[in-house]
N, C-alpha and C positions, 0 to 999 in steps of 0.2 A: 530638131528638138530644142537646142539652145544655140543662139548666136551671140557671141560677145565681140564687140568691135571697139578697139582703142580704149579700153577701160583703165582708168587710173584711180587709185584710192590710197589715202594716207591716214595713219594715226597721228596724234600730236607729236609723238616722239619717233615716228618711223614711217618711211615710205614703203608701202606694200607692193603696189603694182604700177608699172609705167607703160601705159598704152598697150595692154595685152589684148590679144584677139584669139579666138578659137571657135570652132564649130563642132557641136556634138550632134551626130545624126541618129535617126531612129534605129534602135536595135544594136547600137554599138556598146561594147563592154570596155569602159575607159578607166584606166588606172591614173590617179592623180598623185604625182610624186613631187618631192622637193625637200630641201633641208628643213629641220625643225624650226618653227618660228617664221617661216617664209610667207605665211598667210593662207595656207590651204583651207583650213577650217573657216576662216573669215570669208573667203570667196564662196564657199558652200553656203554660208549664212546669207550672203548677198543674193545668190541665186534663189534661195528659198524665200527670202523676204526683202526684195529690193527697195521697198518703200522706207525701210528703216535706215538706209545708208545714203549719204550724200557722196556720190561718185561721179567722175567725169567719164564720158564715153557712152556706149549703148549696150544694153542687155535686152535681147529679143527672145521672147518665149511665149508660146501659146498661152493666153490667159486662163484657158480651161485645163491646162496641163496639171494632172494630179501627181503629186510628188510623195513618194514613200521615203522614210528616213530612219536609219539606224545610227544612233549616237555611239561615240566611243565610250560613253559612260553608261553604266547599268541603271535601270530604274526598277530593280528587283523588289525593293522594299515597298513600292507603291501597290503591287498586285500579288503579294505572296500568298494570299488566301484564295487563289483561283486555280482551277485545274489547267493543265497544259492545253487541253482541247478547248476549254472556255476562253482562255487567253488568245489562242490563235484564231479561233472562230468567232471572236467578239462581234465583228461587223456582220458576219453571216447570221449569227444567232439573233442579233438585234433586228435585222431585216425580216428574218423568218417570223419572229414574234410580231413585228409590225403588220405583216401580211395577214397573219392569223387574226390579229385584233381587228383589222379593217373588215375581214370577212364576217367576223362575229357581229360587228356593228351593223353591217349591211342587212342582217336578218331582222333588225327592228327599226332601222332608220328610214325616214321618208326621203332624205336627201341623197338618193342613190347616185346622181351624176357626180357630185363632189367626191363621194367615197370611191367611185369608179376611177376618177382622176388620180386620187391618192394611191389607190390600189395599183394602177398602171405605173406610176412613178416608182413605187416600192419594188414592183416586179422587175422593172427595167434595171434598177440598181442591183437587185438580187441576181439577175441573169448576167450582169456585167462582171461579177466576181465568180462566175462558175455555177451559181445557183444549185440546180439539182445534183450536180456532180461534186459539190463542195467537199463533202466528207471524204469522198474517194480521193480528191486532190490533196486534202490534208494528209491522208494516209500515205500517199505517194511521196510527198515532201518529207514526212517524218522518216519514212523508210530510206530515202536518199541520204538523210543526215544520220542514219543509224540510231534513230530515237523513237522507233515505233512503240517500244515497251514503256515509254514515258508518257504516253497519251493521256492516261487517267491519273497521273501523279499530280500533286499540288506543285505549283511553281516554286514554292519555298523549299521543296525537296531537291531541286536541280542544283548542280554546280554552276559557278559563274559562266564557264564555257558553254555548258548545255543551254543556259538561259539565253546567251548571246545568239546561238543558232536558232532558238525558238523565236527570238525577236526578228531575225532575218526571214524565217518562214512566214511569220505573221504579216510582215510588210509585203513580201512577194505575193501572198495569197490575196491581198487587197487589189492586185493588178494595177499598180500605179503606171502612169505613162513614163515616168522617170523615177528610178530608185537610187537614192544617195546613201552611201555608207561611209562613216568616218572611223577608220581603223577598226573594222569588225573583227580582226584577227588577234587583237591584243589579249594575251593570257590564255589563248586556246591551246589545249594539249595537242599532241600529234594527231590523234584520231579525230578530234573536233575540227582541226585545221583542214584535214582531208575532206571532212563532211562539208565544210564551208566552200572548199574548192568545187565539190560536186554541185552544191546549190547554185553557186555563181554560174558555172558552165551550163547548167540546165535551164537557166532563166532566159526567156525569149525576149524580154523587154530591154530597155536602155538602162545601163548601169553607169554610175560615176562613183568610184570608190577610192578614198584616200587610203593608201597602204604603203608600208615599207617592207612588207614580208616578201622575202626573196622567192619562196616557194610559190606563193600566189602570183607574184609578178611574172614568173617564168611559165605559168600554166593556165592563166585565166583571161588574158586581155588581148584585144585587137586594136586598141588605141592607147596612146600615152600622152598625158599632159604633164609637162615638167616645169614647175615654177621655181625660179632661182634668181636671186639678186634683182628683184623687182620685174624681171622679164619672164615670158612664158614661151616654151617651145612645144610645138604640136607635132605628133608623129602618128601616122596611120600604119599600124603593124604591131608585131610582138615586142615585148620589152627587151628580149635578148637581141633582137635586130636593132632596136633603138639604141641600146648601149654601144653596139658596134658602130652604128652610124655616127653616134656622138663622138666617139674617139677618132673616127675617120675625119669628121668635120674639124676636130681640134687640130689634127695633124696638118690638114690643108690650110686652115685659117692661120695657124701659128706661123707656118712657113711663109704665107703671104704677108702676114703682119710684120714679120722681121724684115722681109724684102722691102716693104713699104717704109719702115722706119729707117732702113739704111739709105734709101733714095731720098727721103726727107732730110736726113742728116747731111748727105752730100750736097743737096741743094741749099741748105742753110749755110754751109761753109762757103759755097759760091756766092751767096747773097752778102755775107760779111766781107768777102774779098771785093765784090763790086761796090759795096757801100764805102769801103775805104778808098777805092780808086775814085769814085764820084765825088767824095769829100775833098780830095786833093787835086781833082782835074775838072775845070769848069765846062768841058765840052758837053753839049746837050745829049750826044749819043750815049755818053756814059750813064747819065740819069735815066735815059730810055731803057738801056740794058738792065739797069737795076730794077726799074718798075716792072718790066716784063718778067724778070726772074721771081719777083715777089708774088706776081699773079700766078705763076706756075706753082709756087709753094702753097698758095691758098687753095688751088685746085687739088694738089696732092693731099693737103690736110683734110679737105672736104670728103675725099673718097678713100681716106685711110681705112684699112681693114680694122674692124673692131676687135678687141680682145675676144678670144673664144668664149662662147656661152658657158662652156664647161669649166669655168674657173670656180670650183666648188669650195665652200667654206667647210673644211674638215677640222674638227677639234684635235688638238694635240694631247691625247690622253696618255698618261704614263702613271704607273703604280710603283712608287719607291718605298723602301722600308728603312727605318732607322736601325733596325736590329736584325740583320741577316744572320741566321744561325745554322749550325750544322744540322744534318738530317736527324730529326727526332720525331717521336709521336706527338703531334700537335693537339690532336683531339681523339678522345675515346668515348664511345657511346655504348653503354652496357645495359641490356634489358630495359630499354626505353619503351614506354607505352603512353598513348594519349587517346582520350575519348571525349566526345561531346554527347550528342544524343546516342551515338553508337561508337564502338571502338574504331579508331582510324588506324593506329599503329600499335603493334603488340610485340613485346620482347625483341626489340630491334637492337642489333649489335653491329658496330663497324668502327674502324679507326682510320684516321687520315694523318699522313706524314707531313712534315713541315715544308716539303717541296711538291706535294701532290696537287694536281688541278683536277677537280672532281665535279662531274655534273650529277645533280640529284633530279631524277625524272620520275614521272608517273602521271596518271590521269588527273584531271581537275578534281579537287575536293578530297585528295587522299592524305592530306596532312603535311605536305612539304613545307609550306610557309610556317606552320605551327612549330615544326621541328627546328627550322632555321632560327626562328625567333627565340626559342628556348635555349638553343646553343649560345646565341648572342647574350641573352640575359644571364646565362649560366645559373639557372635557378632550379635545377633538377639534380637529384642524387645520382641519376643515371648518366650524367654528362660530366666528363673530366677533361679540363683544359690545362695544358702544360703552362706552368707559371711564366715561362719565357715567351709565351705567345700573346701578342696584342692584336685584338680583332677590330675590324671595321665592318659596318653593315649597310647595305643598300636595300631599301624596301620597295616592293611593288606598290605599296600604299605610300605615295610620295609625302603626304602630310605627316607620316610617322617620323621622318628624318629631316624634313624641311618645315620651317615656320612660314606659312604662306602669307602672313601679314607683314613679314620682314621684307625689306628691299634686299637685293643681292649683296650690297655692301654690308648691311646689318647682319646678314646671315653669316658672312665670313668673319666679321668682328666677333660674333658669338662663337665661331669655331676656333678662335684663338689668334687670329691675325691682329697685328698691332697698328698698322697705318693704312690710310687710303691707298698710298702708292704701292704698298706690298700686295694688297688685295687686287688692285687694278692690273698690276704686272702678272700676277698669278692667273687670274680668271680670263685674261685675254687669250691665253693658250687654249681655253675651252670655248672660244668664240664669243665671249661677252665683253663688249667694250662700248665706249660712248655712253649715251643717255640710258641705255638699257640697264646699267648697273644700279640706277636709282628707281627702277620699276619694282613694284610689289611682286614677289614670287608667284602669288596666286594668279597674276595676269599672264604668266608665261604659258607656252604650249607644253603638252605632256613630254615631248622630246627634250625641250629645253630644261625642264625640271629634272629629267633623268640625267642629263649631262651635268647639271649642277650637283646632283647626288654623287656622280662619279668624281667630280672635282673635290668634293668634301672627303670622299673615301681616300682619294690620293693624298690629300693634305694631311691625313691622319698618320701617314707613314707606318701603317700597321703591317704586320708580317703574316696575317691571315685575313682573307676577305670572304665575307658571307654576302653573296649577291643573289637577290631574289628577282628574277626576270629582268636583268640589266639591259637587255636589248629592246624591251617593250617601249614603244613610241619613238625609238631612235630611227633617224633616217639611215639609209644604207651606208652612207659615207661614215657616219658616226659608229655604226655597227662594225665596219671594217677597222676603224681606228681603235675601238674597244678590243677587238680580237688581237690586234698587234700588241696592245698594252698587256693583255693577259699572257700572250706568248712570251713577252720579255720579262714578266714579273718573276722575282726570285722567291716569293713566299708561297703559302698554301692558299688554295681557293676552293670553296664549296659553293657551287652555283646552281640555282634552280633555273631551268630554261626549257622552253619548248621550241627553241630555234635549232633545227637540224644542223645548219651551217656552222654556227658558233661552237656547238658541241663537237662536231666532227673536226673542226679546224683547231680547236684549242685544248681540249680536255685529254687527260691521261687515261681515265676510265670513268665508268658510269655507276652510280648507285641507283637501282631501279626499284620503285615501290610496286609490289604485286601481292595480292592476298594479305594485306595488312602487315607485311614485313618488307625488309629491304635486303636485296642481294647485290653483290658486286658483279659487274659485267665488263669485259674487256671492250676496247674500242672496235676491235675486229668483229666481235659478236653483235655489238650495237649497230654497226653499219649493216651487217647482214639482216638484222631485225628490221631496220628502217627500209632497206631495199625491198625486202619481201612484201612490205605493206604499202610503200609509197613511190618507189623509184625504179627506173630501169637500172640494170647492172652498171656499175662504175660511174653513176651519175654524179655523186658527190665529189669523187676524185677529179672528174673532168671539170666540174664547177670550180674546184680549188685551183686547178691548173689555169683555168680561164682567168680567175681573179689575179693570179700571180703574173700572167702576161699583161693584163690590163695595168697593173702596178708598174711593170717594167716599161710599158709604153709611156705612162705618165712621167717616169723618171727620165726617159730618153728625151721627151719634149722639154722637160725642165733644163736639160743640158743642150737643148737645140740640136740634138742628134737625129735629124729627120730620116736619114737613111735607115738607122736602126729601128726607129718607130714604124716605118713602113714595112720593114721585114717582119717585125713582131706582129703587125696587124694581119699579115698573111697567115701566120701561125694561129692567131686568134680566130680568124675566119674558119680555118680548118676545124678547130675545136667546137665552134658554134654549130657546124654541120653535124658533129657527133651528138650534140644535145637536141 
């Protein structure tokens, strides 16, 4: 389907790929992963329109390959006055109308041969997308996504998550040879995420999907492309097996690399000794011994084991507070209601203590973001915030808290930093250094923007954090770093999230929106609810243990304790079998 051979590409300020190669075969479901800003979306752009880019190497693809594409950004505003059926079936309806028009024209035209040719072309295109069975196919896809009842709704009546699924269905029904999706899971609620999983797994064609979603990664793919540090690693198999293979490779390579370094160091010491002897002894044999040893060193350097591929750039996220306080009621919400065209929330009541870590969950479009924004603005009589509480806010709409025309440096001057040195020292912890700090924020990836938001939230030293979808766009390494920061934080957190893992790993309890009100749910009940709908028993606990062992292996490797790393990898393999 696609063959990439030794492809290299650079921006003026950044090298993206260094001789990367991979093969994507017909029918494979491939996850494309890597840290935020590593160039995944750019590589997708190159595949879709190679003529726009000046790259080295080869990209081979059938010139007749039809590509379907789902962007990470919604185009809802462009087609809001269309029904769901009309939007999904646009190509089908267009061909159907064209065939009808040609048939009508045939009744009065004398140029039948030309019209017959046009009729056959239209009919072939009609048949290629399912033709006579098209409406039945639409119904099956909508049913698979649990959206059958939405068929006759206007697109403008859909939530953002529902529209994303409709986009996926539309592209699938056009029967592309290759379907590409860029983070289709962002902002999907639990039910819609499960529907996306079902759509991906039911698709018979070739898929290339950028995603950081751990649920999809564990359940949907039979090939992994991992882009990191300008290099690409290719793995045929499940993501869970790839992660294990990656750690095994790291253990083996790191052990070999250290042995190599030790041998090179010993040889260098011997060269220095021989050089000293040859300098003070004119015998030719001494010079020959030195030259021979230098050649050995050159060979050792040439075959030196490279540092392991899995040297991941993980941000060092931490949330500190200037004003750590005794346990008090930080926030009270009394009889809160909100409505737009219809009532979203009615007579909502809850309170959060200054040490509580709380997840706010509910289906797309139920008013979660509106509530969080109203709490931050503190502009409702129904919201009472303790005067000792200082809040910081992370928005799912990144332009709400970041000025995209600013450079990173300018953004942090605006946030109260005084000097270049102070900013550079601070944001280097979050993975921003070198020329990137002078880039416009608008040119960054979605994940990089979210990490910047997290850096600004941390710099505020607030003792209550309002986080709206903080894991969206984040790579898995940044997600894990965020979870650790939340775990270590001493203040209160109210977090909107559809990420099962972050909620299960970090939160004390859940506030769930159902039937236009909010009720409190213990983590035990939340896990039961999630298991009932999405997981086998104990899945999340096993995932958590797996993550813990992976972290211990990384620490053992950092301390060059290879025996411990190998023993832990056996424990990890046993857990993977349970999953």
